[in-house]
MARSE-74888 format. One record per residue (C-alpha): x, y, z. Coordinates in nm, 4 decimals. Layout:
BEGIN
[[X; Y; Z]]
...
# end
This chain:
BEGIN
[[-1.7103; 1.6636; -1.3885]]
[[-1.8368; 1.4481; -1.7023]]
[[-1.7488; 1.1239; -1.7710]]
[[-1.5016; 1.2145; -2.0589]]
[[-1.3016; 1.3949; -1.8068]]
[[-1.3365; 1.1332; -1.5089]]
[[-1.2549; 0.8534; -1.7451]]
[[-0.9405; 1.0632; -1.8687]]
[[-0.8226; 1.1584; -1.5497]]
[[-0.8875; 0.7931; -1.3994]]
[[-0.6177; 0.6472; -1.6487]]
[[-0.3798; 0.9684; -1.6365]]
[[-0.3871; 0.8452; -1.2696]]
[[-0.3496; 0.5094; -1.2914]]
[[-0.0389; 0.5698; -1.5613]]
[[0.1322; 0.7988; -1.3281]]
[[0.0960; 0.6493; -1.0173]]
[[0.0638; 0.3079; -1.0707]]
[[-0.3249; 0.0817; -0.9720]]
[[-0.1887; 0.0625; -0.5971]]
[[-0.0828; 0.2520; -0.3023]]
[[0.0375; -0.0895; -0.1464]]
[[0.1724; -0.3375; -0.3980]]
[[0.3739; -0.3153; -0.6966]]
[[0.2261; -0.3603; -1.0662]]
[[0.5289; -0.2327; -1.2675]]
[[0.4203; -0.4654; -1.5628]]
[[0.0718; -0.3210; -1.5536]]
[[0.1406; 0.0379; -1.5178]]
[[0.3743; 0.0435; -1.8406]]
[[0.0817; -0.1451; -2.0234]]
[[-0.1342; 0.1468; -1.9092]]
[[0.1136; 0.3867; -2.0247]]
[[0.1246; 0.2060; -2.3615]]
[[-0.2119; 0.1749; -2.4352]]
[[-0.3632; 0.4643; -2.2993]]
[[-0.5934; 0.6084; -2.5170]]
[[-0.7575; 0.2834; -2.6034]]
[[-0.7729; 0.2102; -2.2195]]
[[-0.9743; 0.5463; -2.1826]]
[[-1.2357; 0.4538; -2.4574]]
[[-1.2684; 0.1140; -2.3488]]
[[-1.3353; 0.2497; -1.9448]]
[[-1.5487; 0.4987; -2.1170]]
[[-1.7780; 0.2490; -2.3005]]
[[-1.8233; 0.0248; -1.9963]]
[[-1.8985; 0.3127; -1.7600]]
[[-2.1398; 0.4364; -1.9765]]
[[-2.3652; 0.1192; -2.0167]]
[[-2.4741; 0.2166; -1.6612]]
[[-2.5006; -0.1039; -1.4598]]
[[-2.2651; -0.2482; -1.2807]]
[[-2.3427; -0.5814; -1.4070]]
[[-2.2861; -0.5062; -1.7136]]
[[-1.9495; -0.3073; -1.6763]]
[[-1.7670; -0.6395; -1.6774]]
[[-1.6114; -0.6197; -1.3146]]
[[-1.3977; -0.8811; -1.1622]]
[[-1.3430; -1.0394; -0.8087]]
[[-1.0667; -0.8719; -0.6071]]
[[-0.7371; -1.0949; -0.4658]]
[[-0.6362; -0.9660; -0.1445]]
[[-0.2864; -0.9616; 0.0647]]
[[-0.2658; -0.9069; 0.4047]]
[[0.0257; -0.6626; 0.4192]]
[[0.2344; -0.5275; 0.7510]]
[[0.0380; -0.2178; 0.8700]]
[[0.2651; -0.1119; 1.0999]]
[[0.6152; -0.1774; 1.3839]]
[[0.3580; -0.4680; 1.5356]]
[[0.4417; -0.8061; 1.4499]]
[[0.1046; -0.9371; 1.4186]]
[[-0.0597; -0.5861; 1.2667]]
[[-0.1893; -0.6579; 0.9148]]
[[-0.4460; -0.4822; 0.6936]]
[[-0.6123; -0.6567; 0.3895]]
[[-0.4810; -0.5037; 0.0560]]
[[-0.6823; -0.5195; -0.2491]]
[[-0.5310; -0.6453; -0.5739]]
[[-0.8089; -0.5197; -0.8437]]
[[-0.7527; -0.6002; -1.2584]]
[[-0.6509; -0.2688; -1.3630]]
[[-0.9351; -0.2174; -1.6104]]
[[-1.1778; -0.2695; -1.3281]]
[[-0.9710; -0.0117; -1.1119]]
[[-0.9675; 0.2229; -1.4106]]
[[-1.3854; 0.1546; -1.4019]]
[[-1.4233; 0.2016; -1.0415]]
[[-1.1997; 0.5185; -0.9891]]
[[-1.4151; 0.6476; -1.2841]]
[[-1.7046; 0.6560; -1.1208]]
[[-1.5739; 0.7724; -0.7846]]
[[-1.4537; 1.0685; -0.9460]]
[[-1.7905; 1.1181; -1.1327]]
[[-1.9116; 1.1800; -0.7215]]
[[-1.5472; 1.3735; -0.6081]]
[[-1.6340; 1.7138; -0.6848]]
[[-1.9185; 1.7068; -0.4584]]
[[-1.7835; 1.4747; -0.1608]]
[[-1.4579; 1.7242; -0.1479]]
[[-1.7012; 2.0531; -0.1315]]
[[-1.9413; 1.8859; 0.1483]]
[[-1.6316; 1.8060; 0.3765]]
[[-1.4632; 2.0814; 0.6355]]
[[-1.3110; 2.3480; 0.4288]]
[[-0.9369; 2.3205; 0.4024]]
[[-0.9244; 2.6901; 0.5716]]
[[-1.0551; 2.5434; 0.9285]]
[[-0.7496; 2.3384; 0.9150]]
[[-0.9376; 2.0079; 1.0567]]
[[-0.8990; 1.7689; 0.7884]]
[[-0.5830; 1.6859; 0.6767]]
[[-0.6243; 1.3607; 0.4237]]
[[-0.6998; 1.3551; 0.0666]]
[[-0.8112; 1.6802; -0.0281]]
[[-0.9179; 1.6879; -0.3682]]
[[-0.7670; 1.8590; -0.6277]]
[[-0.6532; 1.7093; -0.9613]]
[[-0.3503; 1.8295; -1.1494]]
[[-0.1063; 1.6690; -1.3712]]
[[-0.2101; 1.2946; -1.3458]]
[[-0.2267; 1.3736; -0.9179]]
[[-0.5916; 1.3769; -0.7385]]
[[-0.4867; 1.5617; -0.4382]]
[[-0.3573; 1.8543; -0.3080]]
[[-0.0063; 1.8272; -0.2459]]
[[0.0063; 2.1183; -0.0363]]
[[-0.1850; 1.9733; 0.2542]]
[[-0.1300; 1.6195; 0.3838]]
[[0.0412; 1.4090; 0.6408]]
[[0.3052; 1.6457; 0.7612]]
[[0.0746; 1.9377; 0.7839]]
[[-0.1310; 1.7218; 1.0120]]
[[0.1415; 1.6662; 1.2451]]
[[0.2329; 2.0301; 1.2548]]
[[-0.1488; 2.1255; 1.3617]]
[[-0.1351; 1.8885; 1.6102]]
[[0.1760; 2.0543; 1.7611]]
[[0.0443; 2.3796; 1.7434]]
[[-0.2711; 2.3033; 1.9145]]
[[-0.1447; 2.1173; 2.1715]]
[[0.1367; 2.3417; 2.2933]]
[[-0.1774; 2.6005; 2.2923]]
[[-0.2869; 2.7378; 2.6083]]
[[-0.6191; 2.6543; 2.5945]]
[[-0.5330; 2.2460; 2.6034]]
[[-0.4543; 2.0853; 2.8811]]
[[-0.5553; 1.7198; 2.7660]]
[[-0.4886; 1.5306; 2.4559]]
[[-0.6544; 1.2585; 2.3018]]
[[-0.4917; 1.0270; 2.0472]]
[[-0.7279; 0.7544; 1.8993]]
[[-0.7670; 0.6338; 1.5672]]
[[-1.0847; 0.4129; 1.4169]]
[[-1.0309; 0.0401; 1.4548]]
[[-1.0492; -0.1604; 1.0877]]
[[-1.1749; 0.0953; 0.9454]]
[[-1.1825; 0.0430; 0.6010]]
[[-1.2994; -0.3217; 0.6482]]
[[-1.6126; -0.1369; 0.9084]]
[[-1.6742; 0.1265; 0.6798]]
[[-2.1136; 0.0394; 0.6143]]
[[-2.1763; 0.0877; 0.2129]]
[[-2.5487; 0.1532; 0.3063]]
[[-2.4316; 0.4829; 0.5011]]
[[-2.1952; 0.5889; 0.2038]]
[[-2.4889; 0.5584; -0.0020]]
[[-2.7284; 0.7911; 0.2132]]
[[-2.4285; 1.0435; 0.2409]]
[[-2.3748; 1.0575; -0.1189]]
[[-2.7428; 1.0720; -0.1636]]
[[-2.7559; 1.3741; 0.1004]]
[[-2.5013; 1.5905; -0.0392]]
[[-2.6578; 1.5945; -0.4171]]
[[-2.4650; 1.2948; -0.6067]]
[[-2.6947; 1.1950; -0.9049]]
[[-2.8229; 0.9257; -0.7920]]
[[-2.7421; 0.6485; -1.1077]]
[[-2.3668; 0.7415; -0.9734]]
[[-2.4719; 0.6816; -0.6086]]
[[-2.6629; 0.3184; -0.7376]]
[[-2.3155; 0.2266; -0.9486]]
[[-2.1051; 0.3185; -0.6776]]
[[-2.2900; 0.1030; -0.3783]]
[[-2.3974; -0.1613; -0.6016]]
[[-2.0185; -0.2246; -0.6814]]
[[-1.9053; -0.1928; -0.3543]]
[[-2.1674; -0.4228; -0.2317]]
[[-2.0487; -0.6838; -0.5529]]
[[-1.7078; -0.6500; -0.3900]]
[[-1.8044; -0.7047; -0.0726]]
[[-2.0311; -0.9848; -0.1467]]
[[-2.3042; -0.7960; -0.0049]]
[[-2.1498; -0.8196; 0.3414]]
[[-2.2560; -0.4353; 0.3635]]
[[-1.9412; -0.4057; 0.5241]]
[[-1.5808; -0.2523; 0.3618]]
[[-1.4059; -0.0881; 0.0907]]
[[-1.0984; -0.2313; -0.1050]]
[[-0.7562; -0.1120; 0.0668]]
[[-0.4632; 0.0348; -0.1723]]
[[-0.6476; 0.2817; -0.4011]]
[[-0.7302; 0.6253; -0.4628]]
[[-1.0914; 0.5836; -0.5476]]
[[-1.1354; 0.4071; -0.1986]]
[[-0.9396; 0.6949; -0.0631]]
[[-1.1996; 0.9309; -0.1595]]
[[-1.4970; 0.7458; -0.0501]]
[[-1.3228; 0.6733; 0.3019]]
[[-1.3781; 1.0406; 0.3569]]
[[-1.7464; 1.0639; 0.2518]]
[[-1.7790; 0.8158; 0.4876]]
[[-1.6613; 1.0884; 0.7945]]
[[-1.8316; 1.3734; 0.6545]]
[[-2.0870; 1.3324; 0.8954]]
[[-1.8470; 1.2645; 1.1892]]
[[-1.6817; 1.5646; 1.1304]]
[[-1.9509; 1.7573; 1.0982]]
[[-2.1283; 1.6457; 1.3907]]
[[-1.7893; 1.6678; 1.6056]]
[[-1.7627; 2.0560; 1.5151]]
[[-2.1232; 2.1371; 1.6029]]
[[-2.0892; 1.9992; 1.9190]]
[[-1.7815; 2.2316; 1.9792]]
[[-1.5537; 1.9456; 2.0082]]
[[-1.1452; 2.0866; 1.9135]]
[[-1.0318; 1.8055; 1.7512]]
[[-0.8082; 1.7612; 1.3935]]
[[-0.8188; 1.4178; 1.1750]]
[[-0.5963; 1.2546; 0.9093]]
[[-0.7785; 0.9601; 0.7543]]
[[-0.9072; 0.7663; 1.0564]]
[[-0.6455; 0.8960; 1.2990]]
[[-0.8050; 1.1618; 1.5291]]
[[-0.6286; 1.4322; 1.8205]]
[[-0.8515; 1.5706; 2.0369]]
[[-0.7448; 1.8886; 2.2312]]
[[-0.9571; 1.9679; 2.5406]]
[[-0.9054; 2.2088; 2.8231]]
[[-1.0002; 2.0027; 3.1217]]
[[-0.9999; 1.6151; 3.2395]]
[[-1.3796; 1.5945; 3.2080]]
[[-1.4302; 1.7741; 2.9152]]
[[-1.1500; 1.5496; 2.7510]]
[[-1.3666; 1.2900; 2.8583]]
[[-1.6858; 1.3878; 2.7210]]
[[-1.5636; 1.4752; 2.3608]]
[[-1.4362; 1.0836; 2.3451]]
[[-1.7826; 0.9936; 2.4613]]
[[-1.8968; 1.1875; 2.1582]]
[[-1.6621; 1.0495; 1.9261]]
[[-1.7335; 0.7014; 2.0395]]
[[-2.1032; 0.7297; 2.0399]]
[[-2.1280; 0.9073; 1.6469]]
[[-1.9035; 0.6330; 1.5153]]
[[-2.1407; 0.3357; 1.6804]]
[[-2.4191; 0.4798; 1.4943]]
[[-2.2181; 0.4155; 1.1548]]
[[-2.0942; 0.0448; 1.2842]]
[[-1.7464; 0.1754; 1.3345]]
[[-1.5562; 0.2310; 1.6872]]
[[-1.2029; 0.2899; 1.8249]]
[[-0.9138; 0.1099; 1.8228]]
[[-0.9335; 0.0968; 2.2222]]
[[-0.5738; -0.0575; 2.2264]]
[[-0.4162; 0.2417; 2.0788]]
[[-0.6281; 0.5169; 2.2746]]
[[-0.4001; 0.7363; 2.4765]]
[[-0.5090; 1.0306; 2.7124]]
[[-0.2143; 1.2568; 2.8318]]
[[-0.1218; 1.6089; 2.9135]]
[[-0.0088; 1.8148; 2.6520]]
[[0.3081; 1.9648; 2.8235]]
[[0.3628; 1.5381; 2.7914]]
[[0.3550; 1.5764; 2.4442]]
[[0.3664; 1.2380; 2.1929]]
[[0.5760; 1.1251; 2.0022]]
[[0.4916; 1.3521; 1.6915]]
[[0.5830; 1.6756; 1.9348]]
[[0.9060; 1.5188; 2.1009]]
[[1.2621; 1.6863; 1.9947]]
[[1.4891; 1.4172; 2.0339]]
[[1.8623; 1.4882; 2.0723]]
[[2.0513; 1.5244; 1.7517]]
[[2.3363; 1.3333; 1.7843]]
[[2.2114; 0.9819; 1.8979]]
[[2.1021; 0.6670; 1.6455]]
[[1.7729; 0.6368; 1.8144]]
[[1.7294; 1.0444; 1.7219]]
[[1.8674; 1.0008; 1.3184]]
[[1.6384; 0.6884; 1.2920]]
[[1.3434; 0.8730; 1.4245]]
[[1.4021; 1.1245; 1.1733]]
[[1.4601; 0.9001; 0.8766]]
[[1.1472; 0.6818; 0.9552]]
[[0.9493; 0.9629; 0.9434]]
[[1.0323; 1.0429; 0.5393]]
[[1.0112; 0.7082; 0.4835]]
[[0.7388; 0.5046; 0.7182]]
[[0.5009; 0.8663; 0.7012]]
[[0.1600; 0.7447; 0.8294]]
[[0.2075; 0.3664; 0.8281]]
[[0.4490; 0.4308; 1.1470]]
[[0.7187; 0.2022; 0.9661]]
[[0.9796; 0.2234; 0.7071]]
[[0.9769; -0.0184; 0.4217]]
[[1.1887; 0.1985; 0.2320]]
[[1.5445; 0.2381; 0.3325]]
[[1.7595; 0.5625; 0.3221]]
[[2.0734; 0.6165; 0.4643]]
[[2.1368; 0.8552; 0.7247]]
[[2.3839; 1.1620; 0.6000]]
[[2.7818; 1.1411; 0.6592]]
[[2.7572; 1.3508; 0.9286]]
[[2.5135; 1.1464; 1.1035]]
[[2.7672; 0.8264; 1.1075]]
[[2.9247; 0.8878; 1.4190]]
[[2.6273; 0.7747; 1.5834]]
[[2.6898; 0.4628; 1.4509]]
[[3.0456; 0.4289; 1.4835]]
[[3.0681; 0.2864; 1.8504]]
[[2.7694; 0.0648; 1.8079]]
[[2.8723; -0.2922; 1.9530]]
[[2.6762; -0.4981; 1.6750]]
[[2.7379; -0.8485; 1.7763]]
[[2.6376; -0.7187; 2.1471]]
[[2.3420; -0.5296; 1.9722]]
[[2.2071; -0.8351; 1.8262]]
[[2.2187; -1.0386; 2.1391]]
[[1.9924; -0.7478; 2.3109]]
[[1.7677; -0.7871; 2.0377]]
[[1.6931; -1.1332; 2.0884]]
[[1.6467; -1.1447; 2.4445]]
[[1.3383; -0.8995; 2.4077]]
[[1.1260; -1.1598; 2.2702]]
[[0.9786; -0.9081; 2.0082]]
[[1.2646; -0.6063; 1.9113]]
[[1.1138; -0.2619; 1.8514]]
[[1.1757; -0.2450; 1.4898]]
[[1.3619; 0.1195; 1.5507]]
[[1.6391; -0.1456; 1.6882]]
[[1.6700; -0.3537; 1.3782]]
[[1.7020; -0.0187; 1.2035]]
[[2.0014; 0.0624; 1.4086]]
[[2.1664; -0.2718; 1.3324]]
[[2.1584; -0.2424; 0.9897]]
[[2.2558; 0.1212; 0.9491]]
[[2.5431; 0.0383; 1.1911]]
[[2.6344; -0.2584; 1.0062]]
[[2.6589; -0.0520; 0.7011]]
[[2.9031; 0.2614; 0.8332]]
[[3.1268; 0.0384; 1.0123]]
[[3.1410; -0.2024; 0.6823]]
[[3.0607; -0.4955; 0.8962]]
[[2.9277; -0.6440; 0.5835]]
[[2.9338; -1.0176; 0.7504]]
[[2.7499; -0.9259; 1.0162]]
[[2.4208; -0.8394; 0.7860]]
[[2.4437; -1.2063; 0.7346]]
[[2.3325; -1.2778; 1.0911]]
[[2.0938; -0.9553; 1.0481]]
[[1.9330; -1.1147; 0.7735]]
[[1.8669; -1.4320; 1.0106]]
[[1.6625; -1.1776; 1.2365]]
[[1.5081; -0.9784; 0.9776]]
[[1.3513; -1.3415; 0.8493]]
[[1.2659; -1.4086; 1.1759]]
[[1.0846; -1.0886; 1.2820]]
[[0.9023; -1.0329; 0.9074]]
[[0.7754; -0.6859; 0.9942]]
[[1.1458; -0.5712; 0.9388]]
[[1.2120; -0.7660; 0.6142]]
[[1.0707; -0.4901; 0.3754]]
[[1.3299; -0.2568; 0.5124]]
[[1.6150; -0.5035; 0.4918]]
[[1.5488; -0.6297; 0.1653]]
[[1.5097; -0.2767; 0.0187]]
[[1.8474; -0.1705; 0.1946]]
[[1.9757; -0.5175; 0.0417]]
[[1.8596; -0.4166; -0.3634]]
[[2.0386; -0.0255; -0.2934]]
[[2.3376; -0.1452; -0.1708]]
[[2.3902; -0.4746; -0.3743]]
[[2.7024; -0.2897; -0.5504]]
[[2.8675; -0.1879; -0.1794]]
[[2.8234; -0.5396; -0.0082]]
[[3.1179; -0.8182; -0.0947]]
[[3.0095; -1.1018; -0.3499]]
[[3.0671; -1.3337; -0.0554]]
[[2.8242; -1.1825; 0.1768]]
[[2.5175; -1.1055; -0.0942]]
[[2.5887; -1.5228; -0.1400]]
[[2.5543; -1.6451; 0.2090]]
[[2.2305; -1.3899; 0.1933]]
[[2.0880; -1.5212; -0.1163]]
[[2.0825; -1.8979; 0.0247]]
[[1.9660; -1.7939; 0.3050]]
[[1.6716; -1.6369; 0.2254]]
[[1.6049; -1.8745; -0.0854]]
[[1.5725; -2.1944; 0.1761]]
[[1.2755; -1.9485; 0.3215]]
[[1.1079; -1.9398; 0.0146]]
[[1.1625; -2.3574; -0.0536]]
[[1.0704; -2.4554; 0.2941]]
[[0.7363; -2.5864; 0.3694]]
[[0.4668; -2.3256; 0.5217]]
[[0.6918; -1.9778; 0.3994]]
[[0.4071; -1.9600; 0.1241]]
[[0.1208; -1.8677; 0.3436]]
[[0.2777; -1.5490; 0.4147]]
[[0.2326; -1.4071; 0.1052]]
[[0.3568; -1.0345; 0.1550]]
[[0.6900; -1.1549; 0.3049]]
[[0.7492; -1.4274; -0.0062]]
[[0.6392; -1.1670; -0.2622]]
[[0.9201; -0.9483; -0.0983]]
[[1.1933; -1.2253; -0.0994]]
[[1.0866; -1.2406; -0.4322]]
[[1.1588; -0.9071; -0.5235]]
[[1.5257; -0.9412; -0.3683]]
[[1.6034; -1.3108; -0.5488]]
[[1.4754; -1.1396; -0.8959]]
[[1.7389; -0.8660; -0.8285]]
[[2.1063; -0.9242; -1.0336]]
[[2.2970; -0.9024; -0.7463]]
[[2.1266; -1.1512; -0.5304]]
[[1.9269; -1.3560; -0.7988]]
[[1.8295; -1.7074; -0.7287]]
[[1.6528; -1.9190; -1.0361]]
[[1.4946; -2.1962; -0.8646]]
[[1.3290; -2.0132; -0.5504]]
[[1.1614; -1.8037; -0.7967]]
[[1.0440; -2.1061; -1.0025]]
[[0.9420; -2.3092; -0.6725]]
[[0.7423; -1.9599; -0.5981]]
[[0.5433; -2.0154; -0.9116]]
[[0.4824; -2.3474; -0.9291]]
[[0.3369; -2.3327; -0.5919]]
[[0.0747; -2.1444; -0.5837]]
[[-0.2710; -2.2735; -0.4586]]
[[-0.6328; -2.1810; -0.4544]]
[[-0.6419; -2.0553; -0.1241]]
[[-0.3492; -1.7898; -0.1768]]
[[-0.3251; -1.4478; -0.3717]]
[[-0.0748; -1.4696; -0.6692]]
[[0.1122; -1.1804; -0.5765]]
[[0.4344; -1.3351; -0.4805]]
[[0.4181; -1.5228; -0.8121]]
[[0.3715; -1.2323; -1.0295]]
[[0.6602; -1.0678; -0.8898]]
[[0.8604; -1.3876; -0.9546]]
[[0.7728; -1.3983; -1.3084]]
[[0.8961; -1.0459; -1.3512]]
[[1.2072; -1.1531; -1.2143]]
[[1.2530; -1.4189; -1.4510]]
[[1.1617; -1.2076; -1.7649]]
[[1.4846; -1.1871; -1.9431]]
[[1.6649; -1.5162; -1.7634]]
[[1.4760; -1.8076; -1.8710]]
[[1.5770; -2.0620; -2.1637]]
[[1.3453; -2.1585; -2.4558]]
[[1.3299; -2.4880; -2.2162]]
[[1.2570; -2.2983; -1.8862]]
[[0.9780; -2.1004; -2.0690]]
[[0.8254; -2.3693; -2.2486]]
[[0.7801; -2.5662; -1.9065]]
[[0.6369; -2.2380; -1.7394]]
[[0.4211; -2.1716; -2.0326]]
[[0.2473; -2.5390; -1.9475]]
[[0.0977; -2.3666; -1.6385]]
[[-0.0823; -2.1040; -1.8286]]
[[-0.3928; -2.2090; -1.8670]]
[[-0.4184; -2.2574; -1.4745]]
[[-0.2737; -1.9183; -1.4009]]
[[-0.4947; -1.6112; -1.3398]]
[[-0.4823; -1.3204; -1.5582]]
[[-0.2037; -1.1591; -1.3529]]
[[0.0248; -1.4237; -1.4262]]
[[-0.1075; -1.4711; -1.7918]]
[[0.0427; -1.1228; -1.8362]]
[[0.3889; -1.1616; -1.7048]]
[[0.3941; -1.5214; -1.8516]]
[[0.3466; -1.3430; -2.2010]]
[[0.6241; -1.0940; -2.1292]]
[[0.8317; -1.3446; -2.0292]]
[[0.8145; -1.5104; -2.3902]]
[[1.1206; -1.3102; -2.5155]]
[[1.2516; -1.6664; -2.4511]]
[[1.1258; -1.8060; -2.7581]]
[[1.2413; -1.7397; -3.1174]]
[[1.0395; -1.4542; -3.3161]]
[[0.8754; -1.6860; -3.5298]]
[[0.7719; -1.9292; -3.2467]]
[[0.6708; -1.5952; -2.9882]]
[[0.4386; -1.5086; -3.2811]]
[[0.2545; -1.8370; -3.3206]]
[[0.2262; -1.8414; -2.9663]]
[[0.0474; -1.5499; -2.9575]]
[[-0.2242; -1.6278; -3.2224]]
[[-0.2683; -1.9507; -3.0041]]
[[-0.3305; -1.7918; -2.6678]]
[[-0.5427; -1.5058; -2.8198]]
[[-0.8482; -1.6474; -2.8351]]
[[-0.8299; -1.7441; -2.4547]]
[[-0.7435; -1.3241; -2.3588]]
[[-1.0422; -1.1948; -2.4411]]
[[-1.1648; -1.0914; -2.1001]]
[[-0.8561; -0.9550; -2.0129]]
[[-0.7742; -0.6137; -2.2328]]
[[-0.4519; -0.5378; -2.1649]]
[[-0.3402; -0.9333; -2.1977]]
[[-0.5185; -0.8950; -2.5673]]
[[-0.3161; -0.6064; -2.6489]]
[[0.0327; -0.7977; -2.5134]]
[[-0.1065; -1.0543; -2.7273]]
[[-0.1351; -0.8669; -3.0666]]
[[0.1815; -0.7361; -2.9690]]
[[0.3398; -1.0631; -3.0147]]
[[0.1445; -1.1130; -3.3158]]
[[0.2745; -0.8097; -3.4811]]
[[0.6413; -0.8807; -3.3457]]
[[0.6450; -0.5550; -3.1883]]
[[0.6646; -0.6864; -2.7890]]
# end
C-alpha cells in the first residue's frame, strides 16, 4: 500500500467510524468529515517527513474504562488527538497488508480477530469476527477428538506487548525498514521509552496487536496444538488431560519469551461435555435466558452490555412475575451482585411499568458502577416513557453524585453521568458546569469534553463568557468544544473572538479550522 492510499484510507475510516472504539468523540468525527480532504493532505505532508519527531505527535491521555462484569476490572483506554491518530493509522496501514499476509490464513479457521480487508471505510473483514469464533469453539469442543477444553487469555495484553518484539516481527515479515522504524519510534515515544505497551481503543493498535501474536500462533500450529484465538482469548481442544496440560505449558512458555503471560484467574480447564457459557443453550422462557441472549448482542467480546436493548415483546412474560422490591433487597445482600441481576431488574421495571422503582435501581447502579453505563443508556432511550417526576428524582440523585467530593476521580463514570445530564430529559446545567470547572492536572478531560458538548446550545451569553475565561487552561479537546459552544455569542462578537483565539490554536489542525469558520461566520 502506498502513502497516498494509506492516508486516504486512514481518514476515511476515522470519518466513518470515529476516532475510538471505546470513547465517543462526536465533535471530532463531524470535523473530520467536514474537513476530510484538508486533513488527508495534512496527514500526508506530516508522514512524508519520515522522522517521528518531525511529524508533530502529541502525548496521549488515558482513561480507565470498565472492562467487563467485574467491579474492579478496568482497562486503560487511550484518547489520541485526531490528527495524531490519523498519522498513526496511516503509518500502520503501510504495513497492514504484509502483517495480514503473515498471519494464519482465514481458511484455516484458527484466528478470527481483525482480519485486514479494507472496504467502504471499514478496515476489517465484516464476514469474520467474534460470532464466528464462538461458533468455531462450539464446533471443536463438540468434536469426537476433543475431551478437554482449556479457556484462557493473556493478562493485560495491550499493556504488556513488547515494542521491540513488534519491531523484530515486522522486520522478519519484510516490512520496509523506514516504516518499521517509524512504528517503533512512535510506540516508544508514547510509552515514554518504557518498551512495553500500545494504546488501547483504536484500529491501528488492533493491527499491531495481531502482529504481536504471529509467531505465537505459528509456534502452536507447528507443535500440533489444536486451538482458536480471538484477540488475546485462546481456546485449546485436547484429546486427554495430559495433552491439555502439555499444550498449556507450550503456550505459557512461548508467551513468556515475549514478555506475556496468561491470566491465571481466568484460566479454566473442563470436560468438553460440560461446555462453557459460550456453548450452553439456556431455556427459552426464563428472564436469565433472555438477558443472556441480549447481552451477547450488546456486550459482545467485552462480556458486559453498555448498550441497552429491550427484549422482544413476546419475551415480556419472563419479567412480569418478578418481585422487583424483593430482587433489589436480594441483590444488596449479595455484596457484589451479578450484572445480569441488575439487568433483570431494569427490564422488569420497564415491562411492569414500575417507574418509581427505577429510582431505587438508580441508587443501586450509582453504587455498583459497572452497571451504570447500561442503566444510563436505558434512561436515554426511554426518557419519553418514564414520567417526569421519576426523571426528576433520578436527575437530582445523579447530579448530587457528580457534585460530591471524590466522584470526579471516577472519570469514566463521571463522563457517563455527563452524557445523561446533557440530555433533554435529564438536563442539569449546574452539574455540567461543575464537571468543567473541576479537572486537575492528574485528571483526564474526557468528562468535561462530554459536559461541554451537552452545554452547547444551552448557555446564555454571560454563562459562555464565564466558561471562556477558562479557555487558556483547557486542553485542545476542551478548547474545540468551547469554540463549538460559542453559538451563545452574537454573530459579530463571535467573529471577533475567533480572530482573537486563532493565533493560539496553530498546533491544533481541527481547532484552527473551527476558528476560520467563526471568523467567516460559517459556524
